[in-house]
C-alpha positions in Angstrom: -40.7 -0.8 59.1 -40.6 2.2 56.8 -39.5 2.2 53.1 -36.0 3.5 53.7 -35.3 1.0 56.4 -36.5 -1.8 54.2 -34.3 -0.7 51.3 -31.3 -0.4 53.6 -31.8 -4.0 54.8 -32.1 -5.3 51.3 -28.9 -3.5 50.3 -27.1 -5.0 53.2 -28.3 -8.5 52.2 -27.1 -7.9 48.6 -23.7 -6.7 49.8 -23.3 -9.7 52.0 -24.3 -12.0 49.1 -21.8 -10.3 46.8 -19.1 -10.6 49.5 -19.6 -14.3 49.8 -19.6 -14.8 46.0 -16.4 -12.8 45.3 -13.0 -14.3 46.1 -11.1 -12.8 49.0 -8.8 -9.9 48.4 -5.3 -11.2 47.8 -2.8 -10.4 50.5 0.9 -10.1 50.2 2.4 -13.6 50.6 4.6 -14.3 53.6 7.7 -15.4 51.8 9.4 -16.5 55.0 7.1 -19.5 54.8 8.7 -22.6 53.2 5.6 -23.7 51.3 2.5 -22.2 49.6 -0.7 -23.2 48.0 -2.1 -21.2 45.1 -5.7 -20.4 45.9 -8.1 -17.6 44.8 -5.5 -15.9 42.7 -3.1 -15.7 45.6 -0.4 -17.6 47.5 -1.5 -19.0 50.8 1.5 -19.5 53.2 2.0 -22.9 54.8 4.3 -22.9 57.8 3.7 -26.5 59.0 4.8 -29.3 56.8 5.4 -33.1 57.1 8.7 -33.8 58.8 9.9 -36.4 56.2 13.6 -36.2 55.3 15.5 -37.5 52.3 17.3 -40.0 54.6 13.8 -41.5 55.5 13.1 -42.4 51.9 14.4 -45.9 51.2 14.3 -48.0 48.1 14.4 -45.1 45.7 18.1 -44.2 45.9 18.6 -43.6 42.1 15.6 -41.3 41.8 16.6 -39.5 45.0 20.1 -39.0 43.8 19.0 -37.6 40.4 16.4 -35.2 41.7 18.7 -34.0 44.5 21.4 -33.2 42.0 19.0 -31.3 39.8 17.7 -29.4 42.8 21.3 -28.5 43.9 22.0 -27.2 40.5 18.9 -25.1 40.6 19.7 -23.6 44.0 23.2 -22.8 42.8 21.8 -20.8 39.9 23.0 -23.3 37.4 21.0 -24.9 34.5 18.5 -27.4 35.8 15.5 -29.3 34.4 11.8 -29.5 35.1 11.0 -32.9 36.5 8.3 -35.5 35.9 8.0 -38.3 38.5 5.8 -41.1 37.3 4.9 -44.7 38.3 3.2 -46.8 40.8 1.1 -45.3 43.5 2.5 -44.9 47.0 6.1 -45.3 45.9 7.5 -42.0 47.2 6.9 -39.5 44.4 5.2 -36.8 46.5 7.2 -37.7 49.6 10.4 -37.0 47.7 9.2 -33.4 46.9 8.3 -32.8 50.5 11.7 -34.2 51.7 13.5 -31.9 49.3 11.8 -28.9 50.8 12.7 -30.0 54.4 16.3 -30.6 53.4 16.9 -27.5 51.3 14.6 -24.9 52.9 17.6 -23.3 54.7 19.2 -22.8 51.2 16.3 -20.8 49.9 14.1 -23.5 48.4 10.4 -22.9 48.4 7.5 -25.1 47.1 4.2 -23.8 45.7 1.5 -26.4 45.2 -0.8 -25.7 42.2 -3.8 -27.8 41.5 -4.5 -29.0 38.0 -7.5 -26.7 37.5 -5.3 -23.7 38.4 -2.6 -24.3 35.8 -4.0 -21.5 33.7 -2.6 -19.2 36.4 1.0 -20.3 35.9 2.0 -17.1 34.1 0.4 -15.0 36.9 2.4 -17.0 39.5 5.7 -16.6 37.6 5.0 -12.8 37.4 4.5 -12.7 41.2 7.8 -14.5 41.8 9.9 -12.5 39.4 12.8 -10.9 41.1 12.6 -12.9 44.3 15.9 -14.2 45.7 14.4 -17.6 46.7 14.2 -20.6 44.4 10.6 -21.9 43.8 9.5 -25.3 42.8 5.9 -25.2 41.4 4.6 -28.6 42.5 1.7 -30.3 40.6 0.7 -33.5 42.4 -1.1 -36.5 40.9 -1.2 -34.8 37.5 -3.4 -36.3 34.8 -5.6 -34.9 32.0 -8.4 -36.3 30.0 -8.6 -35.9 26.2 -10.9 -32.8 26.4 -8.9 -31.0 29.2 -7.3 -27.8 28.0 -5.3 -27.2 31.2 -2.4 -29.2 29.8 -1.8 -26.5 27.2 -1.1 -23.9 29.9 1.4 -26.3 31.4 3.0 -27.0 28.0 3.5 -23.2 27.5 4.9 -22.8 31.0 7.5 -25.6 30.5 9.2 -24.3 27.4 6.7 -23.2 24.8 6.2 -19.5 25.8 8.4 -16.5 25.4 7.5 -15.7 29.0 8.1 -19.2 30.5 11.8 -18.9 31.2 12.6 -17.8 34.7 15.8 -18.4 36.7 14.1 -18.9 40.0 11.2 -21.3 39.1 11.1 -25.0 38.1 8.1 -27.3 37.7 8.1 -30.7 39.5 5.1 -32.8 38.7 4.0 -36.3 39.9 1.7 -38.6 38.0 0.7 -42.3 37.7 0.8 -41.8 33.9 4.0 -41.3 32.0 2.4 -39.3 29.2 -0.2 -37.5 31.4 -3.0 -38.1 28.9 -5.0 -41.3 28.3 -3.5 -43.6 25.7 -5.4 -46.3 23.7 -4.5 -49.5 22.0 -5.5 -48.3 18.6 -2.9 -45.5 18.9 -0.1 -48.1 18.8 -1.4 -49.7 15.6 -0.8 -48.6 12.0 -3.3 -45.8 11.2 -5.5 -46.0 8.1 -7.8 -43.3 6.7 -10.7 -45.6 7.4 -9.9 -46.0 11.1 -13.1 -44.7 12.9 -11.0 -43.6 15.9 -9.6 -40.8 13.7 -12.6 -40.1 11.5 -12.2 -36.9 9.6 -8.6 -36.3 10.5 -6.2 -35.6 7.6 -3.0 -36.2 9.8 -4.1 -38.6 12.5 -0.6 -39.3 13.7 -0.3 -35.7 14.8 -3.1 -36.4 17.4 -0.9 -39.2 18.9 2.2 -36.9 18.9 0.2 -34.2 20.7 -0.4 -36.6 23.6 3.3 -37.2 24.3 4.4 -33.7 23.6 3.6 -32.5 27.2 5.8 -35.1 29.0 8.5 -34.5 26.5 8.9 -31.0 27.7 10.0 -32.2 31.2 13.8 -32.4 31.0 14.1 -35.1 33.6 11.9 -38.2 33.9 12.0 -40.3 37.0 10.2 -43.7 37.1 9.0 -45.3 40.3 8.2 -49.0 40.6 6.6 -51.4 43.2 8.9 -52.6 45.9 10.2 -56.0 46.5 9.4 -57.6 49.9 12.9 -57.0 51.4 12.8 -53.3 50.6 9.3 -53.0 51.9 10.2 -54.6 55.2 13.3 -52.4 55.4 11.1 -49.4 55.2 8.8 -50.8 57.9 11.8 -51.4 60.1 13.0 -47.9 59.6 9.8 -46.2 60.7 9.2 -48.6 63.6 12.8 -47.9 64.8 11.9 -44.2 65.0 9.4 -45.2 67.7 11.9 -47.5 69.5 10.2 -50.7 68.2 12.0 -53.6 66.6 10.7 -55.5 63.5 10.5 -58.9 65.2 8.9 -62.0 63.7 5.4 -61.0 64.8 5.7 -57.5 63.2 7.3 -59.0 60.1 4.4 -61.4 59.6 1.8 -58.7 60.2 3.6 -56.3 57.8 3.4 -58.8 55.0 -0.2 -59.5 55.7 -0.9 -55.7 55.7 0.7 -55.4 52.2 -1.4 -58.3 50.9 -4.6 -56.8 52.1 -3.6 -53.5 50.5 -2.7 -55.2 47.2 0.7 -53.5 47.0 4.1 -53.2 48.6 5.0 -49.5 48.7 6.6 -46.9 50.9 3.1 -45.6 51.7 1.7 -48.9 52.9 4.9 -49.5 54.9 4.5 -46.2 56.6 0.9 -46.8 57.3 1.6 -50.2 58.8 4.4 -48.7 60.9 2.0 -46.1 62.3 -0.6 -48.8 63.0 1.8 -51.2 64.7 3.8 -48.7 66.7 0.6 -47.1 68.0 -0.7 -50.5 68.9 2.4 -51.5 70.8 3.0 -48.1 72.5 -0.6 -48.1 73.7 -0.2 -51.6 75.1 2.9 -50.5 77.0 1.2 -47.5 78.4 -1.8 -49.6 79.6 0.4 -52.0 81.4 2.5 -49.4 83.2 
């Protein structure tokens, strides 16, 4: 191999390495899609979404009513709030957002999922959406920060702290298992003294505590979700089994209760998981015996 051919091969290798290292060139989003994921400084269109409807969500009627009303106001161009959904795992927080999209997609609602580590790009996302006729919910799922995480400052600014944050076609809906999104400690609920080692060197230690709750305070609407009682849990199981033409008989009821005990929780998620397990089991048995 001569020198020029060797150099050409090396250049091709360098170009390929650079291409792999660099993010892909952003393409124009397909705004006919109902949902998007923010990735590599661009919107990735999602055309397939889970088919859950608001009518499918049982046991959270109050939360469903309040977020639906807020979303209707938003779609009508009226004042509406950013929403924080907090509480026990598997109780329908994320499903409620997906159901809103399915029910209101035809009225111009769109959802953009943004990961916690991409919150620094919220201003960029808002700029991209400015002037669009659709209404966009920026959706942050399972949101939580540690004490050293600076991403929450970008979210604070996007909520109501920045002169650029206000936009008539964008709201932020976030879900979290923590009400205040940042870890809280027992000593923060006790009277603070200047000798308290947890606040060593701080002149105004109470301001550190206030900083932790300031983020959740910027959400105008808080919705709390709680574990289900057994009757509600079984009603949800019955609902999902009924969609497959299966009745919640005594055998299924006993197995559903056992399922929740092994999971350590009664929730809409565990009810749906059991319904998929049980309906699949019974439908397969019917097919085998045909």
